[in-house]
C-alpha positions as CSV (number, residue, x, y, z in Angstrom):
1,M,0.0,0.0,0.0
2,E,1.3,3.4,-0.9
3,K,2.4,5.6,2.0
4,T,0.1,8.4,0.8
5,K,-2.9,6.1,0.7
6,L,-2.1,4.9,4.2
7,I,-2.1,8.5,5.4
8,G,-5.5,8.9,3.8
9,Y,-6.9,5.8,5.5
10,I,-5.6,6.6,8.9
11,S,-6.8,10.3,8.6
12,A,-10.3,9.3,7.6
13,I,-10.6,6.8,10.4
14,L,-9.2,9.3,13.0
15,G,-11.6,11.9,11.6
16,G,-14.5,9.6,12.2
17,L,-13.4,8.8,15.7
18,S,-12.8,12.4,16.6
19,F,-16.3,13.3,15.2
20,G,-17.6,10.8,17.7
21,T,-16.5,13.1,20.5
22,I,-19.0,15.9,19.4
23,P,-22.2,14.4,20.8
24,I,-20.3,13.5,24.0
25,F,-19.1,17.0,24.7
26,S,-22.5,18.4,23.6
27,A,-24.4,16.0,25.9
28,N,-22.2,17.1,28.8
29,L,-22.8,20.7,28.0
30,R,-26.6,20.0,27.8
31,D,-26.4,18.4,31.3
32,L,-24.6,21.5,32.6
33,G,-27.5,23.6,31.4
34,A,-26.0,25.0,28.1
35,S,-28.6,25.4,25.3
36,S,-27.9,24.7,21.6
37,L,-27.4,28.4,21.0
38,E,-24.9,28.7,23.8
39,Q,-23.0,25.6,22.7
40,S,-22.9,26.8,19.1
41,I,-21.5,30.2,20.1
42,L,-18.8,28.5,22.2
43,R,-17.8,26.1,19.4
44,L,-17.8,28.8,16.7
45,F,-15.8,31.3,18.8
46,F,-13.1,29.0,20.1
47,A,-12.7,27.3,16.7
48,F,-12.4,30.7,15.1
49,I,-9.6,31.6,17.6
50,A,-7.8,28.3,16.9
51,G,-8.0,28.9,13.1
52,L,-6.8,32.5,13.4
53,V,-3.8,31.5,15.6
54,I,-2.7,28.7,13.1
55,I,-2.8,31.1,10.2
56,L,-0.8,33.8,12.1
57,L,1.8,31.1,13.1
58,F,2.1,30.1,9.5
59,L,2.5,33.6,8.2
60,P,6.1,34.2,9.1
61,I,7.1,30.6,8.4
62,N,5.6,30.3,4.9
63,T,4.2,33.6,3.7
64,K,3.9,32.4,0.2
65,M,1.5,29.6,1.2
66,V,-0.7,31.8,3.2
67,R,-0.9,34.3,0.3
68,Q,-1.9,31.5,-2.0
69,S,-4.7,30.4,0.4
70,V,-6.1,34.0,0.3
71,K,-6.8,33.8,-3.5
72,F,-10.5,34.0,-4.4
73,S,-10.5,30.6,-6.1
74,G,-9.7,28.9,-2.8
75,Q,-11.6,31.3,-0.5
76,R,-14.7,30.6,-2.5
77,G,-14.6,27.0,-1.5
78,Y,-13.7,27.8,2.1
79,M,-16.7,30.1,2.3
80,L,-19.1,27.4,1.0
81,Q,-17.7,24.9,3.4
82,G,-17.9,27.4,6.2
83,L,-21.6,28.0,5.5
84,I,-22.4,24.3,5.4
85,L,-20.3,23.6,8.5
86,A,-22.1,26.4,10.4
87,I,-25.5,24.9,9.6
88,M,-24.2,21.4,10.5
89,I,-23.0,22.6,13.9
90,I,-26.3,24.2,14.7
91,L,-28.3,21.1,13.6
92,Y,-26.1,18.7,15.4
93,L,-26.0,20.5,18.7
94,S,-29.8,21.2,18.5
95,S,-30.5,17.5,18.1
96,I,-28.5,16.7,21.2
97,A,-30.1,19.6,23.1
98,V,-33.6,18.2,22.5
99,G,-32.7,14.8,23.9
100,T,-31.3,12.7,21.1
101,P,-28.9,10.2,22.6
102,A,-25.2,10.7,21.7
103,G,-24.8,7.2,20.2
104,E,-28.1,7.6,18.2
105,A,-27.1,11.0,16.8
106,A,-23.7,9.6,15.6
107,L,-25.5,6.8,13.9
108,L,-28.2,8.7,12.1
109,I,-25.6,11.1,10.5
110,Q,-24.2,8.1,8.7
111,V,-26.5,8.5,5.8
112,H,-23.7,10.6,4.2
113,P,-21.8,7.7,2.5
114,F,-24.9,6.9,0.4
115,V,-25.3,10.5,-0.6
116,T,-21.5,10.9,-1.2
117,L,-21.4,7.8,-3.4
118,L,-24.1,9.2,-5.6
119,L,-22.6,12.7,-5.7
120,G,-19.2,11.4,-6.4
121,W,-20.5,9.4,-9.4
122,L,-22.5,12.4,-10.7
123,L,-19.9,15.2,-10.2
124,F,-16.5,13.5,-10.2
125,K,-17.2,10.4,-12.3
126,E,-16.0,8.2,-9.4
127,K,-16.7,4.6,-10.1
128,I,-19.4,2.7,-8.2
129,T,-17.4,-0.5,-7.8
130,K,-18.6,-3.8,-6.4
131,S,-16.5,-3.4,-3.3
132,K,-18.1,0.0,-2.6
133,I,-21.6,-1.5,-3.0
134,I,-20.8,-4.4,-0.7
135,A,-19.2,-2.1,1.8
136,L,-22.3,0.2,1.7
137,S,-24.6,-2.8,2.1
138,F,-22.8,-3.8,5.3
139,A,-22.9,-0.2,6.4
140,L,-26.6,0.1,5.7
141,S,-27.3,-3.2,7.5
142,G,-25.3,-2.0,10.5
143,L,-27.3,1.3,10.6
144,I,-30.6,-0.6,10.4
145,I,-29.6,-2.9,13.2
146,L,-28.3,0.0,15.4
147,V,-31.4,2.1,15.0
148,H,-33.8,-1.0,15.0
149,P,-36.8,0.9,13.5
150,W,-39.1,-2.1,14.3
151,D,-39.1,-0.9,17.9
152,V,-41.5,1.9,17.0
153,P,-41.8,3.6,20.4
154,S,-38.1,3.8,20.8
155,F,-37.5,4.8,17.2
156,L,-40.0,7.7,17.4
157,S,-39.1,8.8,20.9
158,S,-37.0,11.7,19.6
159,I,-38.3,12.3,16.1
160,I,-37.4,16.0,15.9
161,G,-33.8,15.4,16.9
162,D,-33.5,12.4,14.6
163,A,-34.8,14.5,11.7
164,L,-32.3,17.2,12.4
165,V,-29.4,14.6,12.3
166,L,-30.6,13.0,9.1
167,L,-30.6,16.4,7.4
168,L,-27.1,16.9,8.9
169,G,-26.0,13.6,7.2
170,V,-27.0,15.0,3.8
171,L,-25.1,18.3,4.5
172,Y,-22.2,16.3,5.6
173,A,-22.0,14.6,2.2
174,G,-22.1,18.0,0.5
175,Y,-19.3,19.3,2.7
176,I,-17.1,16.3,1.7
177,M,-17.8,16.9,-2.0
178,I,-17.1,20.6,-1.8
179,N,-13.9,19.8,0.0
180,R,-12.9,17.4,-2.8
181,W,-13.8,20.0,-5.5
182,N,-11.8,22.8,-3.8
183,N,-8.6,20.7,-3.4
184,K,-7.5,21.6,-6.9
185,N,-7.8,25.3,-6.1
186,V,-5.7,25.1,-2.9
187,E,-3.0,22.6,-4.2
188,G,0.2,23.1,-2.2
189,V,-1.6,24.7,0.8
190,S,-1.2,22.9,4.1
191,F,-4.4,21.2,5.3
192,L,-4.0,23.1,8.6
193,I,-4.3,26.4,6.8
194,S,-7.2,25.2,4.8
195,V,-9.2,24.0,7.8
196,S,-8.3,27.2,9.7
197,W,-9.9,29.3,6.9
198,I,-13.0,27.1,7.0
199,L,-13.3,27.6,10.8
200,I,-13.0,31.3,10.4
201,W,-15.7,31.4,7.7
202,T,-17.8,29.1,9.9
203,F,-17.7,31.7,12.6
204,L,-18.5,34.6,10.2
205,M,-21.4,32.7,8.6
206,G,-22.7,31.1,11.9
207,L,-23.3,34.3,13.9
208,P,-26.0,35.7,11.5
209,L,-27.6,32.2,11.4
210,L,-27.8,32.1,15.2
211,S,-29.2,35.6,15.3
212,I,-32.0,34.5,12.9
213,M,-32.6,31.3,14.9
214,K,-33.1,33.4,18.0
215,Q,-36.0,35.2,16.4
216,F,-38.1,32.0,16.2
217,N,-40.3,30.6,18.9
218,L,-38.1,27.5,19.5
219,P,-37.8,25.4,22.6
220,P,-35.7,27.0,25.4
221,E,-33.1,24.2,25.3
222,I,-32.3,25.4,21.8
223,V,-32.4,29.2,22.0
224,N,-31.8,30.2,25.7
225,F,-28.8,32.4,26.1
226,S,-27.0,33.9,29.1
227,F,-23.4,35.2,29.3
228,E,-23.3,34.3,33.0
229,N,-24.1,30.7,32.1
230,I,-21.5,30.2,29.3
231,L,-18.8,31.9,31.3
232,T,-18.8,29.3,34.1
233,P,-15.5,27.4,34.2
234,Q,-17.0,23.9,33.4
235,I,-19.0,25.1,30.4
236,L,-16.0,27.2,29.1
237,L,-13.7,24.2,29.3
238,M,-16.2,21.8,27.7
239,G,-16.8,24.5,25.0
240,I,-13.0,24.6,24.2
241,L,-12.8,20.8,24.0
242,L,-15.9,20.8,21.7
243,A,-14.3,23.4,19.4
244,V,-10.8,21.8,19.2
245,V,-11.2,18.1,19.7
246,G,-14.7,18.1,18.0
247,G,-14.0,20.8,15.5
248,L,-10.3,21.4,14.5
249,F,-9.3,17.8,14.7
250,P,-12.0,16.0,12.7
251,Y,-12.2,18.6,9.9
252,G,-8.4,18.7,9.7
253,F,-8.3,14.9,9.3
254,I,-11.1,15.0,6.7
255,M,-9.1,17.7,4.8
256,L,-6.0,15.5,4.9
257,A,-7.9,12.3,3.9
258,S,-9.6,13.9,0.9
259,R,-6.3,14.7,-0.6
260,Y,-5.3,11.1,-0.9
261,L,-8.7,9.2,-1.2
262,E,-11.8,9.4,-3.3
263,A,-14.6,11.3,-1.6
264,S,-16.8,8.2,-1.5
265,R,-14.1,6.1,0.0
266,A,-13.2,8.6,2.6
267,S,-16.9,8.9,3.5
268,I,-17.2,5.2,4.1
269,L,-14.2,5.2,6.4
270,L,-15.7,8.0,8.4
271,L,-18.2,5.4,9.6
272,S,-15.8,4.8,12.5
273,E,-17.6,7.8,14.1
274,P,-20.6,6.0,15.7
275,I,-18.3,3.3,17.1
276,G,-16.3,6.0,18.9
277,A,-19.4,7.8,20.0
278,M,-20.9,4.6,21.4
279,I,-17.8,3.7,23.4
280,L,-17.4,7.3,24.7
281,G,-21.1,7.6,25.5
282,S,-20.9,4.4,27.6
283,I,-17.8,5.6,29.5
284,F,-18.8,9.2,30.1
285,L,-22.6,9.3,29.8
286,G,-23.5,5.9,31.1
287,E,-25.4,5.0,27.8
288,T,-26.0,1.3,27.5
289,I,-24.2,-0.6,24.7
290,T,-26.9,-3.1,23.6
291,L,-26.6,-6.2,21.5
292,W,-28.0,-4.2,18.6
293,Y,-25.1,-1.7,19.0
294,I,-22.5,-4.5,19.0
295,L,-24.0,-6.2,15.9
296,G,-24.4,-2.9,14.1
297,G,-20.9,-1.8,15.0
298,V,-19.4,-5.1,13.6
299,A,-21.3,-4.5,10.4
300,L,-19.9,-0.9,10.2
301,L,-16.3,-2.2,10.9
302,T,-16.7,-4.8,8.2
303,A,-17.6,-2.0,5.7
304,V,-14.4,-0.1,6.7
305,V,-12.2,-3.3,6.3
306,I,-13.8,-4.1,2.9
307,T,-13.0,-0.5,1.8
308,I,-9.4,-0.7,2.8
309,L,-8.7,-4.3,1.5
310,S,-10.5,-3.7,-1.8
311,K,-8.3,-0.7,-2.5
312,T,-5.2,-2.7,-1.7
313,K,-6.3,-5.4,-4.0
314,N,-6.9,-3.0,-6.8
315,E,-3.5,-1.5,-6.3
316,V,-1.9,-4.9,-6.5
317,I,-3.7,-5.7,-9.7
318,S,-2.6,-2.4,-11.1
319,V,1.0,-3.2,-10.3
320,E,0.7,-6.6,-11.8
321,N,-0.7,-5.2,-15.0
322,V,2.2,-2.7,-15.3
323,T,4.7,-5.5,-14.7
324,D,3.0,-7.7,-17.4
325,E,3.2,-4.8,-19.9
326,L,6.9,-4.3,-19.2
327,V,7.6,-8.0,-19.6
328,E,5.7,-8.1,-22.8
329,K,7.4,-5.0,-24.2
330,N,10.9,-6.5,-23.3
331,T,10.0,-9.8,-24.9
332,K,9.0,-8.1,-28.1
333,T,12.2,-6.1,-28.1
């Protein structure tokens, strides 16, 4: 396996696992009395500060790279990603605020590989191979087992939060596709600079969205706001962790993975997110890991393994074809 592909695989899996921390931090903030609006402001603000610091640190070290990242062609993509990410943050944190369990939220967002596969085929002519279909079949089976829709009362217990997360899954796919499209415009720019610009635009786009949201008659667990509340030490600390571990890390890993992998392949590997969320939810929130969770998690892991092994196999076949061609050429000579 090529070293660059290995970096892509590891980055995508780590991105998924770090995404799994988001509902954990959000649920802790909810339990501390922080509304979705307050959580969103904390995450947007601290992520903005982290992104600004990274760019300022890069400026004296590699001024040319920073200047390249400021070009409109690249900033256009960063702006679009920032807008989508701002909406995603608000939807995700709102779903947790209204009571969606952390593990369930991380599971429902996993509709994104199916949307990404279709968009990758339509926009980038990425092949829908047998291995991708098999991997997605395992992934879909895992999601069905995990959500177990046949248990109607449980399935419908938090329908509003579930709907928000499903919409988030579609936006997630769009984010990955825009990231793939914008790579050609920011070629040579460090993924750290790229993700920093996205976080800055997320802050700039997110504040007006939160102001608009405040005008609607939404539940208090979504729109309540108090400076006294968010400035308490526990909430501030959890907000910083949500912004850095749940913001800078996962989107940085996605940015890195998308430079070495197809968008659809990276999206499948990000299915490691619900596994991380389930484990962390059990440890820190006392959420029960049921038999359905275990069976579904195994199916998701199988999808990840098939994705990695199928790529390795394709690479081996490619090498063998090149070797055969060289041998044939030498024989003719």
